[in-house]
N, C-alpha and C positions, 0 to 999 in steps of 0.2 A: 459568407465564408470567413473564418477567422484568419488573423495574421499568422503566417507560418512560424513566426517567432513565439507565438503563444503555445504553451503546452496543451491547454485544454480550455474549451469554452462551451458553456451550457447556456441555452436560451429557451425560456419558458418550459423547462424540463419538469415533467410531472410523473410521479409514481404513486400507486395506490398504497394505503397504509398497510403496515405489517405489525402484528402483535398489538401492543398498547400505543403504538405511534400514530402520528398524524399523516404520514406519507410525505412526499415532496410536492409542494404546490407552486407551480410555475417558477422554478428556481432559475435565476440568472447568476452565472459564476464564471470568472476568468482566472486562469492560473498561468503564471509565467515561470520560466526557468529561474531557479533560485528562490522561489517562494516556498516557505516552510510554514504551513498553516496548522494551527491547533484547532480542533473541532469539539464543541460541546453542544448538548441538546437537552431540551426539557423532557425528552423521551429517549431513553437509551436505544430503543428499537429504530428511531430515526437516524441516529448517528451511524448505526450499523448499516442501515439501508443506504445512506448517502455514500458510505465507503464502497459498498457493493455496486452502487450505481456508477461511481467513478471508475471502478474496475471492469466496467462493461458486463457485469453479471446480472443486470436487471434491464428488462426491456421497457422503455418509457411508454406511458399512455399518450404523451404528447411532448412536443419540443424537439430540440436538436442538440447534438453532441458532436463537437469538432475536437479532434485530437491531432496534434502536430500539423495543423493546417488542413486536415482532411475531414469531411463530413462522414460520420459513421453510419452504416446501414445495418439496422438491427433485424432486418427481415430474415437473415440466415446467419447462423453462428460463424460460418466459414468466412463471411465478410469481415468479421471482427478479429480474426486470428492475428493479423499483422499488428493491430493495436494492442491486443492482449500480450503479445510478446514484449512490448515496451513498457508494461505496467507491472509493478511488483505489488502483490496484495498479501498482507500478513494480518490474519484475524483468527477468531475462534473457530471458524469453519474452514480454515486452511489445513491441509493434511499432507502427509507423506505417503508414498506408495509403500504399502506394508510388506510386499514381497521383494523389495529391492533394497540393497544396502544404502547407507547414507551417501557414500560416494556416488552411486548410481542415481540416487534422488537428486543430488546436486548437479549432475550432468544431464538429467533427463530432457530438459528443454533443448539442449544442444544436440542430443541424440536425434530428437524429432526434427528440428529445423535444419541441421547440417547433414542429416541422413547418413550418419556414420556412428558405429559403435566403438571405433578406435580413437577415442578422445581421452584426454587427461585433464585433470583439474589445473587451472592456471595458478601461477604463483600468488596472484591476488586472492584467489579463493582459498588456497591453502593457508594463507596468512589470516583470513577471516576465521577459518577453523581453529587455528592456533590461538587467536585472540579470544575466541569463545570457548576454548578448552574442549574442542571436539576432534582435534587432529588425530588423536590416537584411537578414535572410534569410527573411522570412516568405513570400515568393513562390516560394522555391526548392522543388524536389521533394526528398524524403528522400534519394534517391541522389546529390544534389548536396552533401549534408552529409558531414562526416567522421563516424567512428564515435562519438566523444564527443558531437558536436553532435546526432546522432540520439537518443542517450540523454538528453541535456538536453531535447530537444523532447518526448520521452515524459514526462519529469518535469514540465515545464511544463503539458502537457496534463492530467495527473492532478491537479496542484495547482489548475489553472484552474477545475476543476469544484467547488471549495470543498467537498470531501467531508466526511462525518462521520467517516470512518475512512480513514487512509492506511497502506498496507502497502508497505514498501520493502525490497528485497533488496540488501544490501551497498552502501549509498549511496557509500561511499568508493571502491569499484571502479566503480560505475555512472557516477559523475560525475567522478571524478578529483579530485586535490587542488585544482586550479584553480577548481573550482566548488563543492567541498564546503563551504567556509566560508560562501559565499553561501546555500547551502541551509540550513545550521545557523542563520543569522541569520533566515531566513524561518520556520523551524519553531519556534524558541525560544518565541514567544508562545503556541503551542498549549497549553502547560502551564496556561494560564488558561482553557482550554476555548473552544468546545464540541467541538473535534475531538479524536479519539484517534488514536494511531499505534502500530504495531508494526513494528520493523525489525531485520533480522539485520545484524550488524556485528562486526568485529574491531578497529576503531579505538577505542582508549581515549579519544582526544580527542573523537570523535563521541559516545561513550557518556556521558562526563562532562559534555559540553556541554548535552545535552538530555534524557537518559533520567531518568525518575523511578521506573521499575520495571525489574527484570532477570529475564528468564525463561530457562529451560534445558530442552531436551528430552533426556532420558536414557532410552535404550532404548524410546523411544516414549511415555514418560510425561512430562508437563509439570510442572515444579517452579518455584517462584519463589524467587529468592535473597533473603536478608535483607541488611541493610546491612553486616553483619559478615562476609559471605562474598563474597570477590572473584570476579569472573568468571574462568573458566579460559582 
């Protein structure tokens, strides 16, 4: 069992390949609060698969996954709900509820876990909406937003939950340059804890701004770069 202070610990974690990737081959990985890891891979499908795995969206072929000091049980999705609540996942396959307003989308997790429809956005979430220029569109449906605004709304939704772990696929592509600097300003304090983050990214500006660890998937094996080895 992992130390309760660790956010996440994988041991001999194995997943079958997807697309043109190699899969994950007996990956061992520890993540602590305050770790902000950039991720690159020799196969883009492997980077996506690894982020999905950390989000508990993939069932391993073998190995163990400890989160916040607890061993996860993948035999039933209901056993994973408590962990999923503490993980923010922002990727190309993240989506909004199309028949709910942006405000309702931002509150949906709280509706579910707090079992109440009489909830309001917190001041912190309203501030996120303001900083990302969505405050005046909270009553809109997702289809009334443009593509970038939809992705921004997904980002706000995941950040609004104040997760213990944030997983972000290509923030520079997901948000666009107009919103990337705002995101980096919001994320920078995470290096002081208690949140951890893993993100795939090719932007050196993004990496240099916030990352304190650099990871690489090579042929399905996870390696960590040292300070003397530049990213490819």
